[in-house]
C-alpha positions in Angstrom: 140.6 90.7 55.2 143.9 88.7 56.5 145.8 88.6 53.2 149.2 87.1 53.8 150.6 88.1 49.9 149.0 90.6 47.5 149.9 90.9 43.8 148.3 93.4 41.6 145.2 91.3 40.9 145.2 89.3 43.8 145.3 88.8 47.7 146.4 85.5 48.9 145.5 84.3 52.2 145.4 81.2 54.6 142.2 79.2 54.3 138.9 79.6 56.5 136.4 77.1 56.9 134.0 79.5 55.0 136.2 78.3 51.8 134.9 75.0 52.1 132.2 75.6 49.5 134.7 77.2 46.8 137.3 74.2 47.4 134.1 71.8 46.8 133.6 74.2 43.5 137.1 74.1 42.4 137.6 70.1 42.7 134.1 69.5 41.0 135.4 70.5 38.0 137.1 67.2 36.1 139.1 69.6 34.1 140.5 71.4 37.0 141.7 68.2 38.7 142.4 66.2 35.5 145.8 65.9 36.2 146.2 66.4 40.1 145.4 63.0 41.3 142.8 64.5 43.5 138.9 63.9 42.6 135.6 65.5 43.5 134.8 65.7 47.4 131.9 63.1 47.7 131.0 64.8 51.0 131.6 68.3 51.7 133.4 67.2 55.4 136.4 65.6 53.2 136.6 69.5 52.1 136.3 70.5 55.9 139.3 68.1 56.6 141.6 69.3 53.8 140.8 72.7 55.0 141.7 71.8 58.5 144.9 70.3 57.6 145.7 73.3 55.3 145.3 75.4 58.6 147.6 73.4 60.6 150.5 73.3 58.3 150.1 77.1 58.0 150.1 77.6 61.8 152.9 75.1 62.0 155.3 76.5 59.2 154.0 79.7 58.3 153.4 78.2 54.7 150.6 76.5 53.0 148.0 76.8 49.8 146.4 80.1 50.1 143.2 80.7 48.7 143.7 83.6 45.9 140.9 86.1 45.9 140.5 88.5 42.9 140.8 92.3 44.2 138.3 93.4 41.6 135.3 91.4 42.5 136.6 89.8 46.2 135.6 86.4 44.7 137.8 83.4 45.3 139.1 82.3 41.9 141.8 79.5 43.1 144.3 78.7 45.3 148.3 78.9 45.0 151.0 78.3 47.7 153.4 76.4 49.3 153.5 73.1 51.1 156.0 71.1 53.5 155.9 67.5 52.1 156.8 65.7 55.0 157.6 62.7 53.0 160.6 63.9 51.5 161.5 66.7 53.3 160.8 69.2 50.4 158.6 72.3 49.8 156.3 72.3 47.0 154.8 75.0 45.0 151.1 74.1 43.9 148.2 76.1 42.5 144.7 75.4 41.1 142.0 78.2 39.4 138.7 78.0 38.2 138.6 77.0 34.3 137.1 80.4 33.7 140.0 82.2 35.1 142.7 80.3 33.0 145.0 81.8 30.6 144.7 85.1 32.3 148.1 84.8 34.2 146.6 84.4 37.7 148.9 81.2 38.6 152.0 83.0 37.6 151.4 86.4 39.4 150.3 83.9 42.4 153.3 81.8 42.0 155.8 84.6 41.9 154.4 85.9 44.9 154.7 82.8 46.8 158.3 82.2 45.6 159.3 85.6 46.7 157.6 84.9 50.1 159.4 81.4 50.3 162.9 82.6 49.7 162.6 86.3 51.1 160.5 85.5 54.6 161.0 81.7 55.1 164.5 81.8 54.0 164.2 78.4 52.0 167.1 77.2 49.5 164.7 75.6 47.2 161.6 74.5 46.2 160.0 71.9 43.7 156.8 71.5 41.8 155.4 68.4 40.0 153.6 68.6 36.9 152.3 66.1 34.2 153.9 67.2 31.0 150.4 67.0 28.9 149.5 69.7 31.3 151.2 72.2 28.7 149.6 75.5 30.7 151.0 74.4 34.0 154.3 73.6 32.6 154.9 77.1 30.9 153.7 79.1 34.5 156.8 76.8 36.0 159.0 77.7 33.0 158.1 81.5 33.7 158.6 81.2 37.4 162.1 80.2 36.5 161.6 76.5 37.4 163.6 74.0 35.5 162.7 70.3 35.0 165.4 68.0 36.8 164.0 64.2 36.0 160.8 62.4 36.6 158.8 62.5 39.6 158.7 59.8 41.9 154.9 60.5 42.1 152.2 59.7 39.8 149.5 62.4 39.3 146.0 61.0 38.5 147.5 57.8 36.9 150.3 60.0 34.8 153.7 60.3 35.1 155.0 63.6 36.3 158.0 65.5 35.9 159.7 67.3 39.2 160.8 70.9 38.7 163.1 72.8 41.1 163.6 76.6 41.9 166.7 77.4 44.0 167.2 80.6 45.6 169.8 83.0 43.5 173.1 82.9 45.2 174.2 86.0 46.7 177.3 87.8 45.1 180.2 87.7 46.8 
């Protein structure tokens, strides 16, 4: 396993083409994608294109959405990671997990690892996240990670207005 990051319960690694069936399954759940702006893939080739795009970004920037593997079972349970958004020149933290894994702290655990990686390994000064306010679970995850709401997002998620959150690297003591 080519884990980039490990947590007590998860391994986080770049996507492989073998992850396509999992990505299709994840996006197939309307509750999982409700606030994301994404829809179920109409054809597996769409998921292949997404995975290849994620692979290219990781190769170019050493960041991207990472598959989250449950250590106890070896099964993929979601994804979490940083994404460089070319349109704004910002790094965005995102995550998505299978509905039967919600409420177990996986998003927070994976998010903490990705935040540390972004600041410590990539040298980022800040990162953003966008969330629909009605997505209370996701808002709680961002708050646990230390993100603070900075205002409305210029983007919409699935027709919903979203809020933008920001986390800045802690300044070093002088």
